[in-house]
C-alpha positions in Angstrom: 0.0 0.0 0.0 1.0 3.6 -0.3 -1.1 5.4 2.4 -2.5 3.8 5.6 -4.1 5.2 8.7 -5.2 3.1 11.6 -6.4 3.2 15.1 -5.0 0.5 17.5 -7.0 -0.1 20.6 -8.4 3.3 20.2 -11.6 2.7 22.4 -12.8 0.1 24.9 -13.7 -3.1 23.1 -12.1 -2.1 19.9 -8.9 -3.6 18.5 -8.3 -2.1 15.0 -9.7 0.4 12.6 -7.5 0.7 9.4 -8.0 2.2 6.0 -5.4 2.1 3.2 -5.0 2.9 -0.5 -3.1 0.8 -2.9 -1.4 2.8 -5.6 0.1 0.9 -8.5 0.4 0.8 -12.3 -2.9 -0.1 -13.8 -1.3 -2.6 -16.2 0.1 -4.7 -13.2 -2.4 -7.9 -13.0 -4.1 -8.0 -9.7 -6.8 -10.5 -8.2 -9.4 -8.7 -5.9 -9.9 -9.4 -2.1 -10.7 -13.0 -1.5 -9.7 -16.1 0.4 -6.5 -17.9 -0.7 -6.1 -21.6 -0.4 -2.5 -21.5 0.6 -1.9 -19.9 3.1 -5.6 -19.7 4.0 -5.8 -15.9 4.3 -8.2 -13.2 3.1 -6.3 -10.7 0.9 -5.9 -9.3 -2.6 -3.1 -10.7 -4.7 -0.3 -9.3 -6.9 -0.4 -11.7 -9.8 3.0 -10.5 -11.0 5.1 -11.5 -7.7 2.4 -13.4 -5.9 2.3 -11.4 -2.7 -0.2 -9.0 -1.2 -0.3 -5.6 0.4 -2.8 -6.3 3.2 -4.1 -9.6 4.6 -6.0 -11.2 7.5 -6.5 -14.7 8.6 -9.3 -16.6 10.3 -7.7 -15.9 13.7 -8.0 -12.1 12.9 -4.2 -11.7 12.6 -3.2 -9.2 10.0 -0.4 -7.5 8.1 0.1 -4.5 6.0 3.2 -3.5 3.9 4.2 -0.3 2.3 7.0 0.6 -0.1 9.7 3.0 1.0 10.2 5.7 -1.6 13.7 6.3 -2.5 17.0 4.6 -1.5 18.9 1.8 -3.2 17.2 -1.4 -4.4 19.3 -4.5 -4.0 19.9 -6.7 -7.0 17.5 -9.6 -7.1 15.6 -8.3 -4.0 12.7 -10.7 -3.1 9.2 -9.4 -3.3 8.0 -7.4 -0.2 4.5 -8.6 -0.8 5.5 -12.1 0.3 6.2 -10.9 3.8 2.5 -10.8 4.9 1.6 -14.4 3.7 4.7 -15.6 5.4 3.7 -14.0 8.6 0.2 -15.2 8.4 1.2 -18.8 7.5 3.2 -19.1 10.7 2.8 -19.0 14.4 5.2 -16.3 15.5 3.8 -13.3 17.4 4.5 -9.9 15.6 7.6 -8.8 17.5 9.6 -12.2 17.4 8.7 -12.4 13.5 9.9 -8.8 12.9 13.0 -9.2 14.8 13.9 -12.4 12.7 13.0 -10.4 9.7 15.4 -7.7 10.5 18.3 -9.9 10.3 17.7 -10.4 6.6 15.9 -7.2 5.7 18.8 -5.6 3.8 18.1 -8.0 0.9 14.8 -6.1 0.4 13.9 -2.9 -1.2 12.7 -0.4 1.3 9.5 -1.4 3.2 7.5 -0.7 6.3 5.6 -3.6 7.8 2.6 -3.6 10.3 1.8 -7.0 11.9 -0.9 -7.6 14.4 -2.7 -10.3 16.5 -4.9 -10.4 19.4 -2.3 -9.0 21.8 -0.1 -6.7 19.9 0.8 -4.7 16.8 4.3 -4.5 15.6 6.0 -2.2 13.3 9.3 -2.3 11.5 10.9 -0.3 8.5 14.1 -1.5 7.0 15.2 1.9 6.2 14.8 3.3 9.7 17.7 2.7 12.3 15.2 1.8 15.1 14.7 -1.9 15.7 11.3 -3.5 15.4 8.9 -2.4 18.1 5.4 -2.7 19.4 3.0 0.2 19.1 1.1 1.7 22.0 -2.7 2.4 21.7 -3.3 5.3 19.3 -4.0 6.7 15.9 -1.2 6.4 13.4 -0.3 7.0 9.8 2.1 5.3 7.3 3.0 6.2 3.7 6.1 5.6 1.6 8.3 6.6 4.5 8.6 5.9 8.3 5.7 5.8 10.6 4.1 9.2 11.1 6.3 11.0 8.7 4.6 14.4 8.4 3.5 14.3 4.8 0.5 16.4 4.1 -1.8 13.5 3.0 -0.8 11.4 5.9 -1.6 14.2 8.5 -4.9 15.0 6.9 -6.1 11.3 6.8 -4.9 10.5 10.2 -6.7 13.5 11.6 -9.9 12.5 9.8 -9.7 9.0 11.1 -9.2 10.2 14.5 -12.3 12.4 14.3 -14.3 9.5 12.9 -13.3 7.1 15.7 -14.0 9.8 18.3 -17.6 9.9 17.0 -17.9 6.1 17.4 -17.7 5.5 13.6 -15.9 2.1 13.1 -17.7 0.3 10.3 -15.2 -0.2 7.5 -17.5 0.9 4.6 -17.9 4.2 6.5 -14.2 4.6 6.6 -13.3 4.2 3.0 -14.1 7.9 2.2 -11.3 9.1 4.5 -8.8 8.5 1.6 -10.9 9.7 -1.4 -9.5 13.2 -1.4 -8.0 14.0 -4.8 -6.5 17.5 -4.1 -2.7 18.0 -4.3 -0.7 19.5 -1.5 0.8 23.0 -1.8 4.4 22.8 -3.1 5.8 24.2 0.2 4.5 21.3 2.2 5.8 18.5 -0.1 8.5 16.1 1.0 11.6 15.8 -1.2 12.0 12.0 -1.8 14.2 12.4 -4.9 11.4 11.8 -7.6 11.3 15.4 -8.8 8.7 18.1 -8.2 6.1 17.2 -10.7 5.8 13.6 -9.3 5.8 14.9 -5.8 2.8 17.0 -6.6 1.1 14.1 -8.3 1.7 11.7 -5.4 0.6 14.2 -2.7 -3.0 13.4 -3.2 -4.5 10.8 -0.9 -6.3 9.3 -4.0 -4.2 9.4 -7.3 -5.8 9.4 -10.7 -3.6 8.8 -13.7 -3.8 6.9 -17.1 -0.7 4.8 -16.2 -0.5 4.8 -12.3 -3.0 5.7 -9.7 -5.1 4.4 -6.8 -6.3 0.9 -7.7 -8.1 0.1 -4.5 -9.1 1.1 -1.0 -9.3 -1.4 1.7 -10.7 -0.9 5.2 -10.5 -3.3 8.1 -12.2 -3.1 11.5 -11.9 -5.6 14.4 -13.3 -5.5 17.8 -11.4 -7.1 20.9 -12.7 -10.6 20.2 -11.5 -10.5 16.6 -15.0 -9.9 15.1 -15.3 -7.4 12.3 -15.3 -7.0 8.6 -13.0 -6.0 5.7 -14.1 -4.1 2.6 -12.3 -3.4 -0.6 -13.4 -0.9 -3.3 -11.6 -1.0 -6.7 -11.0 1.7 -9.2 -10.0 2.2 -12.7 -7.5 4.6 -14.4 -10.3 7.2 -14.6 -10.8 7.1 -10.8 -14.3 5.6 -11.2 -15.3 2.6 -9.2 -15.1 -0.8 -10.8 -16.5 -3.0 -8.0 -16.5 -3.6 -4.2 -16.3 -6.7 -1.9 -17.1 -7.1 1.7 -16.3 -10.1 4.1 -17.4 -10.5 7.7 -14.9 -11.9 10.2 -16.0 -14.0 13.0 -14.5 -14.5 16.4 -11.6 -16.9 16.5 -12.4 -20.5 17.5 -11.7 -21.3 21.1 
């Protein structure tokens, strides 16, 4: 994904409310949100590399990955999209998984990874000198940089999510509009990630419209403390118009 905002244990009885946009080339083949056979997870699928950007399993364990803009790309780097299926196929808690991953993370292009289960939410970025860590309850944002980097679209979306959650709005379908804004940020507020001013302008919108590259989908996931909730995905074409939507209910894990 390229922009994610999320509330972790933001209110009594609530575990997670998350909404994210996947920005990608429109020509890159993609399967929509659905259940995989192996591993048995609920996720969209990148049909080029076989991974995903957001997934959840039947136990309400979940993962989200974003690319890190800029910096070197190692030769023959493995796909970052495989990290989520790898976590969800195993049994490690978020922090031990991330600590083990950190020992091999230099082989990957830049990424930030969120991994959660019933007890904890872990964060790690392989372009951040800080080691993997667990996140405290709160509302956060993640784009193509480190956690809560003050990019305009992140700050606006994070504030909007916080306001919704403060009003008790936590159905995922009601959260997708948070990332629908198509206005570009003023030049003075843009980050400098080495891609040039014109591309920085284009990428500064929460929702990107473009003939070759843009927002392909918006996904929202909400879970209560028992792991019940729902996940929704809305898909979009190159003109920014909707092309379909899916919703899956998530039940409490088996005892």
